[in-house]
N, C-alpha and C positions, 0 to 999 in steps of 0.2 A: 175450460180446464186446461192449464198449461201442459205442454208435452213434457214427458220425463226426459232427463239427460240420457237415459238408456237408449233413446231413439237416435242418437248421433251415429255418424257413419260407421265408426269403428265397432260399435256394439250392436249394430243392426243385425237382424237375422240373416243368415246366409240362405242360399237356395235349398240347402239340405235341412233347414229348420234350426240349425245351431247358431252359435254366436260368431259372427264373422271375424271379430278381432282375435278370438281364440284360435279359430282355424288358421288365420294368417300367421299368428305367433308360432304355432306348432309347425306350420309349413316352413317358416324361416329356420327353425331349429333343425329340421330335417335337411334343408338345403345346406346349412352349415356343416352338418355331419358328412354329407356327400362331398363337400369341398375339403374335407380333411380336418374340420373343426375350427378353422379360423378364416374369416372373410372380411372384406370391406363393405361398406354400405352400397357403393356403386355396383359391386359384384352381385349383391343380393337383389338390388333393383333390376339389374339386367336379367337375372335368372328368373325372378318372380313376376316381373312386370308391374310391381307396385311402385308408386311414386316415393321418392326419397323421404319426404316429410312423414309419410305413413310408416315407413320402415324405421326411421329414426325414433318415432314415438313408441313403436312396439319394442324396439331394442332397448330403449331407456327403461321400459317397464320390466323386461326380462333381466336387465342388469340389476335393477333395484331388488328383484326377487332372488338373485343369486344364480339364475340359470344361465346367464351369459356374463362374461366379464370383458371390459374394454382394456386392450393392451396398450402399453406405452406408445406404440406406433399408430394408435387410433383405430386399429382393426379390432374386430370383435371375435371372441373365442368362446366355445362352450364352457360353461361354468361348473365348478366342482359339485354344486348341489345336485346336478343331474346324476352323479355317480350313485347316490343313495337310491334314486328312483330306478336306475338301471339294475342295480343289484337286487332290489326287491322284485322287479319285473322278471329277472332271470330265475329267481327262486320260484315264482308263480308259474313261469313257463314250464319248469320241470314238473311241477305238481299237475298242471293241465296235461302234460304229455304222458304221465305214468299209465293211465288206462290204455292208451294206444300201444305203449311199449309192452304192457302186460299181455296184450293180444298177440304181439309179435312172439313173445316167449311161448305162449300157449300153442301157436300155430307152427313155430319152427323148432322149439325145444332149446333154443340158444339164448344167451344173454343179449338183451336189447339196450341200446344206448341212444341218447340224443345229445348233440353237440352244436355249439355256436362258433362262428368266427368272430373273435373279439380282438380287434386290432390285427396283429400278425399271428395270433395264436388260436389254437383250437381249445375250447373249454367245454368239458362235459358237464351238462346241467341236469341230466336225469339218467337213471339206469334201473332196469328191472333184471335181476340175476336169473340165470338158468337154474333149474332144479338139479342139474348135474354139479358135482363138486369139482370145480376147477377155478383157481384163482387167476385173474387176469389183471393187467396193468391198469385198465380203465376203472375209474371211480369218480363219483360226482365231485366237481370242484377241481379236478386235475387239469392242468394246462400242458399242452404239447405243441410241437411245431407241426404244421399241416402236411409236410412232404412225406411223412412216414405213416400216415393214417388213411384209412378208407374214407372217413368222414371229411378229412382235409381235401382229399382228391375230389370227392363229390361236390364240395363247396367251391373249390377253386376252378373246377371245370366250367363254372358259370362266369368266370372273369376273363377279360382279354389277356392274351399271352404276355403283352408288355407289362401289365399290372402284376401278373404272376412272377415274371422275372424280377421285377422291382422288389416284391415281397421276399423272394428267395435270396436276393442280394442282401437284404436287411437281416434276415434270420440266419443265413448260412444253411447248410444241409448236412448236419452231423449224422453219422450212421448209428441207428439204434441196434441194427443187426447187420450181418453180411448180405442181407437181401434188400436193405434200404436203398432207394434211389438217391444218389448223391450228386447228380449233375442236373443243371437246369434243362438241358436238351432232353435228357432221359425223362425228366418229370413232365415236360410239356408233351412228349410223345405219349406218356401214360394218360394225361388229361385228354388227348385226342381220342384215345381208346374209350375213356369214360363217356365222352360226348356221343360217340357212336353206339356204344352198348346201352347207355342210359343208367348205368350203375358203376360203382367203383369197387375195387378189390384191394385189400391189404393182405398180401400173401407172405406171411412171416416177416413183414417189413418193420413192424414195431416190436414184435415179440415172437421168438422162434417157437413154432408149434401151434401158432394161432392164426386163423384166417378171419377176415372181416369183410362183410359186404355192406355197402352203404349207398343211400340215395339222398338227394336233396329234398327238403320240404318245399314244394313249389309255392311261390308267392308269399313266403314267410315274411313277416314284418322286419325280421333281421335274418341274415343268412344262417340257415339251420339245416342239419342233416340228421337222419336216423340210421342206425346200423344194427347188425347182429354180429356177435363175435363168438367163436367157438374153436375147438381143436381142429387142426387141419384134417385130421382123420374123419371128422364128421361133416365139416363144411367143405365137401368135395365139389367137383364140377357138376356131378349129377344132382347133388343137393342144391347147388346154386340155381339150377333151372326151376326148382320148386320154391325157393326162398325169395328170389328177386320179385316175382309178381306180388307176393304178400307184402314185401317192403314197399313197393310202389303204391299199392292200394292203401296201406296204412298211412303213408306220407300224404296222400291226397286227402284222406279223411282228417288227419291232423291239421293240414293246411286250412281246410274249411272251418275247423273249430277255432283256429288261431285268428283267422281273418274275419270271423263273424263278430259283429258289433253287439250281439245279444239283442234281447227284446227291446223294442222302443219304449221310452218312458215319457 
């Protein structure tokens, strides 16, 4: 019996039991994203360790499918077809997060949010409101700059200072309130506090009268953070001591849910 063409190198099974060519293609897409979205074949070969002919064959397939496009300078860029996948995944991410946010509301009494770092902006992808009647600026789909939010601080605390400075230079640091941090040095000092404390605080910096406590979701496939927001009169220093451990525990459990590949098929 002749062997099937599926037994060729690129479609051979990987050590994990999957299809090797698929694993390699997705690895290349993630390396492109890490590099800013545009790379050359030699850069991909150097970072992945794959031979140029293999990378060229995989990239040619990704280009044909619309997930990658070749630029006039012969470099490769992430393609527009990925936008649809990303938007759908973000909606599902919010759906998966809701039970965890609901638990936060139940245990803290305050509105719970989940946000992602999308480019240079923070985008809110899920929210479960508090039972208290108080309208706040956060809502699903809203985009804000990270320097004035607790989730922004929680996320950027995981980045090197030079990358944070570069982001702030691109976005600027407009003041949302008179409490907003508006200098790079001041913001970097705040991030140092976040790294030491393990959580971030927005103290009337996005909206007067509102305090927010936030923590990153560890090992999230994309940079994500969860937070609770409430009136400054309720989210006090003493309340913070009770809320932060709950935030951290829920973040860990949400991380485990997001990174689980589900049952084997």
